[in-house]
C-alpha positions in Angstrom: 97.5 84.1 95.3 99.4 86.6 93.8 102.7 87.0 93.0 105.1 90.3 92.7 108.3 89.2 91.6 111.2 91.1 90.7 111.1 94.0 93.9 114.1 95.5 94.5 114.0 95.6 98.4 115.4 97.5 101.4 117.1 94.8 103.9 115.8 97.4 106.6 112.5 97.3 106.2 112.5 93.7 106.2 112.1 90.8 108.7 113.7 88.0 108.2 115.0 88.4 104.2 118.7 89.9 103.4 118.7 90.0 99.9 118.4 93.2 97.7 115.5 91.8 95.3 112.9 89.0 96.0 109.6 87.8 95.0 106.5 88.1 97.5 103.9 85.9 97.6 100.0 86.9 98.9 97.4 85.1 99.8 94.1 86.7 100.5 95.3 89.9 102.8 98.5 88.2 103.7 102.1 87.6 102.6 102.9 83.7 102.2 106.3 84.3 101.2 109.1 85.9 100.6 111.6 84.1 98.3 114.6 84.6 96.2 113.8 85.6 92.5 112.5 82.6 91.0 112.6 80.5 93.5 108.7 80.7 94.8 107.2 77.0 95.0 104.0 77.7 94.1 101.7 78.5 91.3 99.8 81.8 91.7 96.9 82.7 89.5 98.3 86.4 89.1 101.8 87.6 88.3 103.0 90.6 88.5 106.3 91.4 87.3 107.8 94.5 89.7 110.6 95.0 86.9 113.1 95.7 89.4 111.1 98.6 90.9 111.1 99.3 95.2 108.6 97.6 97.1 108.5 99.0 100.6 105.8 98.5 103.6 103.1 100.6 103.4 103.4 104.2 105.3 101.6 104.9 107.9 100.9 108.8 108.9 100.3 108.8 112.8 98.4 112.4 112.6 95.4 113.4 110.4 92.3 115.0 110.3 89.5 113.3 108.0 87.2 115.7 108.9 88.8 118.3 107.8 89.9 119.2 104.3 92.9 121.3 104.2 91.2 124.1 103.1 89.3 127.0 105.2 88.1 125.7 108.3 84.9 127.4 108.6 83.6 126.2 105.4 84.4 122.4 106.7 82.4 123.7 109.9 79.4 124.6 107.9 78.8 121.0 106.2 76.9 118.6 107.2 78.0 115.6 108.9 76.8 113.4 105.9 78.7 115.6 103.9 82.1 115.4 105.8 81.3 111.6 106.0 81.7 111.3 102.4 84.7 113.6 102.4 86.0 111.7 104.8 86.1 108.5 102.8 87.7 110.4 99.9 90.4 112.1 101.9 91.5 108.5 103.2 91.5 106.9 99.6 93.4 110.1 98.4 96.0 109.6 101.2 96.0 105.3 100.3 96.9 106.6 96.7 100.0 108.3 98.0 101.0 105.0 99.4 99.7 105.8 103.2 97.9 102.2 104.2 97.3 103.1 107.9 96.0 106.3 109.2 95.5 107.6 112.8 92.9 110.1 112.9 93.4 112.4 115.8 90.0 114.1 116.0 87.3 113.7 113.8 83.2 115.2 114.2 80.0 113.3 114.3 82.1 110.0 115.1 83.1 109.7 111.3 87.0 108.5 111.6 85.5 105.5 113.6 82.5 103.9 111.6 84.8 104.8 108.7 87.0 102.3 109.9 84.3 100.3 110.7 82.8 100.2 107.4 87.0 99.9 105.9 87.3 97.0 108.3 84.5 95.4 106.8 85.5 95.8 103.2 82.4 98.1 102.3 84.7 100.4 101.0 88.5 100.5 99.8 90.6 102.5 102.0 93.8 102.4 104.5 93.5 101.0 107.8 92.5 103.8 110.3 93.1 104.1 114.0 90.7 106.9 115.5 90.4 108.4 118.9 86.7 110.3 118.5 86.4 113.2 119.6 89.6 115.5 121.4 89.7 115.9 125.2 90.1 119.5 126.3 89.4 121.6 129.4 87.2 124.4 128.7 89.7 127.1 126.7 89.7 130.1 124.8 88.9 129.0 120.7 87.5 125.7 121.3 84.3 127.1 119.5 86.5 127.3 116.4 85.8 123.7 115.9 82.3 122.7 117.0 81.6 119.2 117.5 85.0 118.3 117.9 85.6 118.5 121.5 84.6 117.4 124.5 85.3 119.6 127.6 86.3 118.1 130.9 87.5 120.1 134.0 87.4 117.7 136.9 88.7 114.4 137.1 85.5 112.9 137.6 84.6 114.9 134.1 88.2 113.3 132.6 87.0 109.7 133.7 83.6 109.7 132.1 84.5 111.6 129.1 87.2 108.7 128.4 84.7 106.1 129.1 82.4 107.3 126.6 84.8 107.7 123.5 86.0 104.3 124.1 82.3 103.0 124.3 81.8 104.6 121.2 84.8 103.3 119.3 87.7 105.0 120.1 90.9 103.2 119.6 93.1 105.9 121.7 92.4 108.6 123.8 93.4 112.6 122.3 93.7 115.2 124.9 94.7 119.1 124.3 97.8 119.5 126.5 98.7 123.1 125.1 97.3 125.7 123.3 96.9 125.4 119.0 97.7 127.1 116.4 94.7 127.0 114.5 92.5 128.0 117.5 91.5 131.7 117.5 93.2 133.1 120.6 95.1 129.8 121.6 98.9 129.9 122.7 100.5 127.0 121.5 103.5 127.8 124.1 100.9 127.9 127.2 99.7 124.3 129.0 96.1 124.4 129.4 95.7 121.2 131.6 97.2 120.2 134.9 99.7 117.6 135.1 97.2 115.9 138.0 94.6 115.7 135.6 97.0 114.3 132.6 97.9 111.3 134.8 93.9 110.7 135.9 93.2 110.7 131.9 96.2 108.1 131.4 95.0 105.9 134.2 91.6 106.2 132.7 92.7 105.1 129.6 94.9 102.5 130.9 92.0 101.2 132.7 90.6 100.5 129.1 93.4 98.9 127.8 94.3 102.0 125.9 96.8 105.1 125.8 96.3 108.6 125.3 97.9 110.9 122.7 98.5 114.7 123.9 98.4 118.2 121.5 101.5 119.4 122.7 103.6 122.5 121.8 104.9 123.7 125.0 107.6 122.7 126.8 106.1 122.7 129.9 103.0 121.0 128.1 105.6 118.0 126.8 107.0 118.0 129.9 103.9 117.3 131.8 103.2 114.7 129.6 105.9 112.5 129.6 106.0 112.9 133.7 102.3 111.7 133.3 102.7 108.6 130.7 101.5 110.0 127.6 101.5 107.8 125.3 102.5 110.0 121.8 103.5 113.6 122.5 102.0 115.3 119.2 104.2 118.1 117.4 106.7 118.8 120.2 107.6 121.8 118.5 108.9 123.5 121.7 111.1 120.4 123.0 113.8 120.8 125.1 117.0 119.1 126.5 115.1 118.0 129.5 112.7 116.6 128.0 114.6 114.5 125.4 116.6 113.5 128.4 113.6 111.8 129.8 112.9 110.2 126.5 115.9 108.6 126.5 115.2 105.0 126.8 111.5 105.6 127.4 109.1 103.3 126.2 105.9 104.7 127.4 106.2 107.7 125.6 107.3 109.0 122.5 107.3 111.8 119.9 105.7 112.3 116.7 106.8 115.1 115.1 104.2 117.2 112.5 106.6 119.5 109.9 104.6 119.6 107.0 101.6 121.8 109.1 103.9 123.9 110.4 106.1 124.2 107.1 102.9 125.1 104.9 101.4 127.3 107.6 104.6 130.0 107.3 104.0 130.4 103.4 100.9 129.0 102.1 97.6 129.5 104.2 94.3 131.7 103.6 94.1 135.1 105.1 91.2 133.9 107.4 93.6 131.7 108.7 96.5 134.3 108.6 97.2 134.5 112.5 97.7 130.6 112.4 100.7 131.3 110.3 101.9 134.0 112.7 102.0 131.7 115.4 103.8 128.8 113.2 106.6 131.2 112.2 107.2 131.9 115.8 107.6 127.8 116.4 109.4 127.2 113.2 113.1 127.8 114.8 112.3 126.0 117.8 110.9 122.7 115.8 114.2 122.7 114.0 116.7 122.6 117.1 114.3 120.6 119.2 113.7 117.7 117.0 116.8 118.2 115.6 118.2 117.4 119.0 115.9 114.6 119.6 116.7 112.4 115.8 120.4 113.0 117.4 119.8 111.5 120.4 118.4 108.5 119.0 114.9 108.8 120.3 112.1 106.7 118.2 110.6 109.2 116.5 107.1 108.4 114.4 105.8 110.2 111.5 103.0 113.0 111.3 101.6 115.4 108.6 98.6 116.8 110.6 97.0 116.9 107.4 93.3 118.0 107.0 94.5 121.1 108.8 94.6 124.2 106.4 96.6 124.2 104.0 97.9 120.5 104.1 95.5 118.5 102.0 95.0 114.6 102.2 97.0 113.1 99.1 100.0 115.5 100.1 101.3 113.5 103.4 104.3 112.2 101.6 105.7 116.1 101.2 106.8 115.1 105.1 109.7 112.6 103.7 111.6 115.8 101.8 111.1 118.2 104.4 112.8 115.7 107.0 115.7 115.3 104.8 115.7 118.9 103.7 114.4 120.7 106.8 116.0 118.5 109.7 119.0 117.0 108.0 117.6 113.6 108.8 118.8 110.2 106.8 116.6 108.7 104.2 116.5 105.4 105.5 115.7 106.8 109.3 113.1 108.9 107.7 111.5 105.7 106.1 111.7 103.6 109.3 109.9 106.8 110.7 106.8 106.2 108.1 106.9 102.7 108.7 109.0 100.4 111.6 108.6 103.1 113.7 104.9 104.2 113.9 103.8 100.3 113.7 105.7 99.8 116.9 104.5 103.0 118.8 101.1 102.5 118.0 101.7 98.8 118.8 100.6 97.0 115.5 103.9 95.6 114.4 102.7 92.4 114.6 100.8 93.3 111.4 102.3 96.0 109.9 105.5 98.3 109.4 108.0 96.2 107.6 107.7 93.4 104.9 107.7 89.5 106.2 105.8 86.6 105.8 102.5 86.4 108.1 101.9 90.3 108.0 99.5 92.1 106.1 100.4 92.4 102.2 100.4 96.2 102.2 103.1 97.8 100.3 103.9 100.8 98.0 106.0 100.3 94.6 107.9 103.3 94.0 109.9 103.8 90.4 113.6 104.5 92.3 115.5 103.9 95.2 114.0 106.2 97.9 117.7 106.0 99.7 119.0 107.8 96.8 116.1 110.1 96.7 113.8 110.2 99.0 111.4 112.3 97.0 110.8 108.7 95.4 108.4 108.5 98.1 106.3 111.2 97.3 106.6 111.8 93.8 107.7 107.9 92.5 104.5 106.4 93.8 103.4 103.8 90.7 101.6 101.3 92.6 99.7 100.7 96.0 98.8 97.1 97.1 96.3 97.1 100.5 95.6 93.5 101.8 97.2 92.2 98.6 94.9 94.0 96.6 96.3 96.3 93.8 94.2 99.5 94.6 96.4 101.8 92.5 
């Protein structure tokens, strides 16, 4: 057992504990007890004094690509599957060192994210808990060949059902679909839908039959609206979110929005010359992103936390820049941003029994910060002192 004593905590991110400071006892992978300082009744082999530093639940990033580096995508495309596998392990560990103890990979080549998930779960490697979709399902569309090995093209209901079953059989935790054009794909138009409402319904039904859900890449307003009507569980990006769609999402426990500000922001300012077209698309989206997501926040929607890390030019380990951007760009409150990266994302992913808050019985995943993130949210970015994953100090 390990006792982490003198921990400053945020009661909003705790379950069943309302004090501002505590001692946390871990036993193996899970939290055995949370006590007022000095009142733990058990002897511990190891005692770590946090000396009043802030201890928060491990962060969750619901939108990463572990087989993309954040550099020129064409160079990534030339790598072998073996090299991309080695890289994915490093990228996952980079995120873990930044405090992200859970990642949701939203599309990887060579079944790498799924295999890496399995190896980490077996404790062959130290890394974050990974949830993965495998290949991204998409209709035949312009620009798909820009990301070879990432897509499974489906154009009929039968093809959709078969592809869903194939990805689940390969170990996918959920299904990812392209609902609108992509900023990354040459020729892709983010504002336009590329899959019909009827086909989305088929996919959602096929996924539900296999006890899982669909996540949809959706920039455009029509794509977002159709995803909600079809029962898509997570709407990724939601760049052109309308008032009508926000109304449909109020009180909706089937569909949730996962904003990804970091990639849009970075693309407007810092992109390789070969990806200049991506920057142009991002600049066109930026005002809509600012207005729509702020309205969703004001409406009280449960928002998840995503970054699109791995897409040029967002590097793994930079995920935490999203914290500061959400405050500065959208004017969100610090505690709400922290909830998005913990409680909200765990709830949306259906893993809140194990993750999302500090509570007895949950996994001992937490991040230690050098200062109060409610006073300065940048502490979640540049103030990480240590990271605990499954009860072990990994940074």
